[in-house]
C-alpha positions as CSV (number, residue, x, y, z in Angstrom):
1,M,-108.2,3.9,-82.2
2,T,-109.4,5.3,-78.9
3,A,-112.3,7.5,-79.3
4,A,-112.3,11.4,-78.0
5,S,-114.7,10.5,-74.9
6,E,-112.8,7.7,-74.1
7,R,-110.2,7.3,-71.0
8,L,-106.2,7.9,-72.5
9,D,-103.7,4.6,-72.6
10,L,-100.2,7.1,-71.7
11,D,-98.2,4.2,-71.8
12,G,-96.2,4.5,-74.6
13,M,-97.6,8.2,-75.6
14,V,-95.3,11.7,-75.8
15,A,-95.7,14.6,-73.6
16,V,-94.6,18.1,-73.7
17,V,-94.1,20.3,-70.4
18,T,-93.4,23.9,-70.3
19,G,-92.0,25.1,-67.2
20,G,-91.0,20.9,-66.4
21,A,-87.5,21.7,-64.9
22,N,-88.7,22.1,-61.5
23,G,-92.0,23.0,-59.4
24,I,-95.5,21.7,-60.7
25,G,-94.2,20.6,-63.8
26,K,-91.2,18.7,-62.5
27,G,-93.8,16.8,-60.4
28,V,-96.1,15.9,-63.5
29,V,-92.9,14.7,-65.4
30,R,-92.3,12.3,-62.6
31,A,-95.7,10.8,-62.6
32,L,-95.6,10.8,-66.4
33,L,-92.3,8.8,-66.3
34,G,-93.6,6.2,-64.2
35,R,-96.8,5.4,-66.6
36,G,-94.6,5.0,-69.7
37,V,-95.0,8.3,-70.9
38,R,-92.0,10.0,-73.0
39,V,-91.5,13.4,-71.8
40,V,-89.9,16.4,-73.6
41,I,-89.8,19.6,-70.9
42,A,-89.3,22.5,-71.7
43,D,-87.7,25.2,-69.8
44,I,-86.1,28.3,-70.2
45,E,-83.5,27.6,-67.6
46,A,-80.3,25.6,-69.0
47,P,-78.6,24.6,-65.8
48,V,-81.7,23.8,-63.9
49,L,-83.5,22.0,-67.4
50,D,-80.0,19.9,-67.6
51,A,-79.5,18.9,-64.0
52,T,-83.2,17.9,-64.0
53,V,-82.8,15.9,-67.2
54,A,-80.4,14.3,-65.3
55,E,-82.4,13.6,-62.0
56,L,-85.1,11.7,-63.2
57,S,-83.4,9.9,-66.8
58,G,-83.0,6.5,-64.6
59,E,-86.9,6.9,-63.4
60,G,-89.9,5.5,-65.8
61,E,-90.7,2.1,-67.2
62,L,-87.8,2.2,-70.4
63,S,-85.1,3.8,-68.0
64,G,-81.9,4.7,-69.8
65,E,-83.7,4.3,-73.3
66,G,-84.6,8.3,-73.9
67,M,-87.3,8.6,-71.8
68,V,-86.9,12.3,-70.9
69,S,-84.9,15.1,-72.6
70,G,-84.9,19.0,-72.3
71,V,-85.2,21.7,-75.4
72,V,-84.4,25.0,-73.5
73,T,-87.4,27.0,-74.9
74,D,-88.6,30.5,-74.4
75,V,-92.4,29.9,-74.3
76,S,-93.3,33.8,-75.3
77,D,-91.1,33.8,-78.7
78,E,-92.7,32.3,-81.7
79,S,-89.7,31.0,-83.2
80,S,-88.3,28.9,-80.0
81,F,-91.3,27.1,-79.6
82,A,-91.5,25.8,-83.5
83,N,-87.9,24.7,-82.5
84,L,-89.2,22.7,-79.5
85,A,-91.9,21.7,-81.6
86,D,-89.5,20.6,-84.3
87,Q,-87.3,18.4,-82.1
88,V,-90.1,16.8,-80.3
89,Y,-91.5,15.2,-84.2
90,D,-87.8,14.7,-85.5
91,R,-87.1,12.6,-82.1
92,H,-90.6,11.0,-81.5
93,G,-92.7,11.5,-84.8
94,K,-95.8,12.7,-82.4
95,C,-97.0,14.3,-79.6
96,N,-99.7,13.2,-77.7
97,L,-99.9,15.4,-74.4
98,L,-99.3,19.3,-74.4
99,F,-98.7,20.5,-71.2
100,N,-98.4,24.4,-71.0
101,N,-97.4,25.0,-67.3
102,A,-94.4,27.6,-67.8
103,G,-95.7,30.6,-65.8
104,V,-94.8,34.2,-64.2
105,T,-95.8,36.4,-62.1
106,S,-95.9,40.4,-63.2
107,G,-93.4,41.2,-60.1
108,G,-94.7,44.5,-60.0
109,G,-97.2,44.1,-57.4
110,G,-98.8,47.1,-55.7
111,L,-101.8,48.9,-57.0
112,P,-103.2,48.1,-60.0
113,W,-102.2,51.7,-62.0
114,Q,-98.6,51.0,-60.3
115,Q,-98.5,48.2,-63.0
116,E,-95.9,49.4,-65.6
117,P,-96.2,48.1,-69.4
118,N,-93.8,45.8,-69.2
119,D,-95.3,43.9,-66.1
120,W,-98.3,43.0,-68.4
121,R,-95.8,42.4,-71.6
122,W,-93.6,39.8,-69.4
123,C,-96.4,38.3,-67.3
124,F,-99.0,37.9,-70.3
125,G,-95.9,37.2,-72.7
126,V,-95.5,33.9,-70.8
127,N,-98.8,32.9,-69.2
128,V,-101.0,33.7,-72.1
129,F,-98.8,33.9,-75.0
130,G,-96.9,30.9,-74.3
131,T,-99.7,28.9,-73.8
132,A,-101.4,30.8,-76.9
133,I,-98.3,29.7,-79.2
134,G,-98.1,26.8,-77.5
135,V,-101.3,25.7,-79.1
136,S,-101.1,27.2,-82.5
137,T,-97.5,25.6,-83.1
138,F,-98.5,22.0,-81.8
139,V,-102.3,21.5,-82.2
140,P,-102.3,21.6,-85.6
141,R,-99.8,18.7,-85.7
142,M,-101.2,16.8,-83.0
143,I,-104.7,17.0,-85.0
144,E,-103.3,16.1,-88.5
145,S,-101.5,12.8,-86.9
146,G,-105.1,11.2,-85.9
147,E,-103.6,10.4,-82.3
148,P,-106.0,11.0,-79.3
149,G,-104.4,13.7,-76.8
150,Q,-105.1,16.3,-74.6
151,I,-103.8,20.3,-73.8
152,I,-103.4,21.0,-70.8
153,N,-103.6,24.4,-69.7
154,T,-102.1,25.8,-66.2
155,S,-104.5,28.0,-64.8
156,S,-104.9,29.3,-60.8
157,T,-107.5,30.1,-58.6
158,D,-106.0,33.3,-58.2
159,G,-107.6,35.3,-60.5
160,G,-109.1,31.9,-62.9
161,I,-111.9,31.6,-60.2
162,A,-112.0,34.9,-58.6
163,P,-110.2,38.5,-58.6
164,V,-107.4,39.3,-56.8
165,P,-106.6,43.2,-56.0
166,T,-103.0,42.3,-54.5
167,A,-102.1,40.7,-57.8
168,S,-104.0,42.2,-60.3
169,V,-102.0,41.6,-63.4
170,Y,-101.1,37.6,-62.5
171,A,-104.7,37.1,-61.7
172,A,-105.8,38.8,-65.4
173,S,-103.6,36.5,-66.9
174,K,-104.8,33.1,-65.6
175,A,-108.4,34.3,-66.0
176,A,-107.2,35.0,-69.8
177,V,-106.0,31.2,-69.7
178,S,-109.1,29.8,-68.3
179,C,-111.1,31.7,-70.7
180,F,-108.8,30.4,-73.4
181,T,-109.2,27.0,-72.8
182,E,-112.9,26.9,-72.5
183,A,-112.8,28.0,-76.1
184,L,-110.3,25.2,-76.8
185,Q,-112.1,22.4,-75.7
186,H,-115.4,23.7,-77.5
187,N,-113.6,24.3,-80.7
188,L,-111.9,20.8,-80.1
189,I,-115.1,19.2,-80.0
190,S,-117.0,21.0,-82.5
191,Q,-114.6,20.1,-85.0
192,D,-115.0,16.3,-84.3
193,T,-110.7,16.3,-83.6
194,L,-109.5,13.2,-81.1
195,L,-108.1,16.1,-78.9
196,R,-109.6,17.6,-75.4
197,A,-108.2,19.9,-73.5
198,S,-108.1,20.4,-69.7
199,V,-107.6,23.6,-67.5
200,F,-105.2,22.7,-64.4
201,Y,-106.1,24.7,-60.7
202,P,-103.3,23.5,-58.8
203,S,-104.4,23.3,-55.2
204,G,-103.3,21.1,-52.0
205,G,-101.6,24.5,-50.4
206,L,-98.8,26.6,-50.9
207,L,-96.7,25.3,-53.9
208,D,-93.2,25.5,-53.8
209,T,-92.8,26.2,-57.3
210,G,-90.3,29.3,-57.7
211,L,-93.3,31.7,-58.8
212,Y,-92.2,34.3,-56.5
213,T,-88.7,34.4,-57.4
214,A,-89.3,34.3,-61.1
215,Q,-87.4,37.7,-61.8
216,R,-84.1,35.9,-62.2
217,N,-85.6,34.8,-65.7
218,R,-87.3,37.9,-66.7
219,P,-85.6,39.5,-69.9
220,D,-83.3,42.6,-70.1
221,H,-85.5,45.0,-72.1
222,L,-89.0,43.9,-70.1
223,Q,-87.3,44.9,-66.8
224,R,-89.6,47.5,-64.8
225,V,-88.5,51.4,-65.4
226,G,-89.3,52.4,-62.4
227,E,-88.6,51.7,-58.6
228,A,-90.5,48.3,-58.1
229,T,-93.6,48.5,-55.7
230,G,-95.0,45.7,-53.6
231,R,-95.0,42.1,-53.6
232,K,-90.8,41.5,-54.5
233,S,-89.7,38.2,-55.1
234,M,-89.4,36.1,-51.9
235,S,-87.9,33.0,-51.1
236,F,-90.5,29.6,-50.5
237,D,-90.1,30.3,-46.7
238,E,-90.5,33.9,-47.0
239,L,-93.5,33.6,-48.8
240,K,-94.9,30.8,-45.6
241,E,-93.7,33.3,-43.2
242,M,-96.4,36.1,-45.3
243,V,-99.2,33.6,-45.1
244,A,-98.6,32.7,-41.4
245,Q,-98.3,36.2,-40.1
246,A,-101.6,37.0,-42.2
247,T,-103.4,34.0,-41.3
248,G,-102.0,33.8,-37.9
249,S,-101.2,29.6,-38.3
250,E,-98.6,27.8,-40.4
251,P,-99.7,27.2,-43.7
252,P,-100.6,23.7,-45.7
253,V,-98.0,22.7,-48.1
254,A,-98.2,20.7,-51.1
255,D,-96.5,17.8,-51.9
256,L,-96.2,18.4,-55.6
257,E,-95.6,14.7,-56.4
258,Q,-98.4,14.0,-55.1
259,L,-100.0,16.7,-57.2
260,G,-98.4,15.5,-60.5
261,E,-99.5,12.0,-59.9
262,F,-102.9,13.6,-59.7
263,V,-103.0,15.7,-62.7
264,A,-101.6,12.7,-64.2
265,D,-104.7,10.1,-63.4
266,S,-106.5,13.3,-64.2
267,V,-105.2,13.7,-67.8
268,A,-105.7,9.8,-68.3
269,A,-109.5,10.4,-67.3
270,R,-109.7,13.1,-69.9
271,D,-111.1,15.2,-67.3
272,Y,-111.9,19.0,-68.5
273,I,-110.9,20.8,-64.5
274,I,-108.3,19.5,-63.2
275,G,-108.1,20.7,-59.7
276,R,-109.1,19.6,-56.3
277,N,-111.5,21.3,-53.5
278,L,-113.6,22.3,-56.3
279,E,-116.9,22.3,-54.2
280,R,-115.0,25.7,-52.5
281,Q,-114.2,26.8,-56.2
282,Q,-117.8,26.1,-56.7
283,T,-119.1,28.2,-53.7
284,L,-116.1,31.4,-55.1
285,L,-117.8,31.3,-58.5
286,E,-122.0,31.3,-57.2
287,Q,-120.9,34.1,-55.0
288,R,-119.2,35.6,-57.7
289,A,-122.3,35.0,-59.8
290,V,-124.7,36.1,-57.3
291,S,-122.7,39.4,-56.9
292,I,-123.0,40.0,-60.9
293,G,-126.5,39.3,-60.9
294,R,-127.2,41.6,-58.2
295,G,-124.6,44.4,-60.8
296,E,-122.0,44.6,-57.5
297,L,-118.5,44.0,-56.9
298,P,-117.2,40.2,-56.7
299,A,-115.7,39.1,-53.4
300,A,-111.8,38.9,-53.7
301,H,-109.5,35.7,-53.3
302,K,-107.0,35.5,-51.6
303,V,-103.4,34.7,-53.3
304,T,-101.9,31.5,-52.1
305,G,-99.5,30.3,-54.8
């Protein structure tokens, strides 16, 4: 049996990836398949989920033998997450890797006091409650199995590292994910489990994840009541243009397949922090600590995707 401190052999493991039908999640799924992992993709968009499963079914070491499957899942709903877990355990008998990756923006934009309660409910429902429900649903079963495993929670440098005045609700949700994952890791260790946690900070340039068009999946009962303010839904090309105008240069774009490979390697190594350019993040955090120590407002972080 692999000790919790040892490197994970991913071959033969079972992974669940929420928000795995496109963007970062899809890149992670593809990388896992290439390492012999059986993957269950959980996503709220049934047509996109079906298309991704069909596309990736021929990939992986055991292509054509059920290496990848999909379950339509609303991560903000306990019963939907419970159904996902039941299907995973009925089909595979275990879960070794849980990627709480699904995420949305608040959709409101604008100033903090222009955010509506529904902006908070929707963004925190997916980003924070989705992560928490994933942990409470899967981790007890994962511990009981007695097998080594990893829980990977997707945060963001936008909020998880430094404040973002132009995306206050989203940034607050990602700060919550970072803090929650720290607590999770401490307890997985203190309770002498074979599980460990990782917090994932996507990086490498602008991320073509569909995050800025996430409004397409916003439930009717969580729609904004007042007029939309600030940042609205935009295509990835529109996002690139906006950043180019703000910075005066063409922004770099992350290769999501390479990012997926990086994530898979980091999970196998059981890294707690999964992210590139950590020296830059260290600088931001050191500046934040100095500001707090002086009783001053920490510097803002620019939204990068």
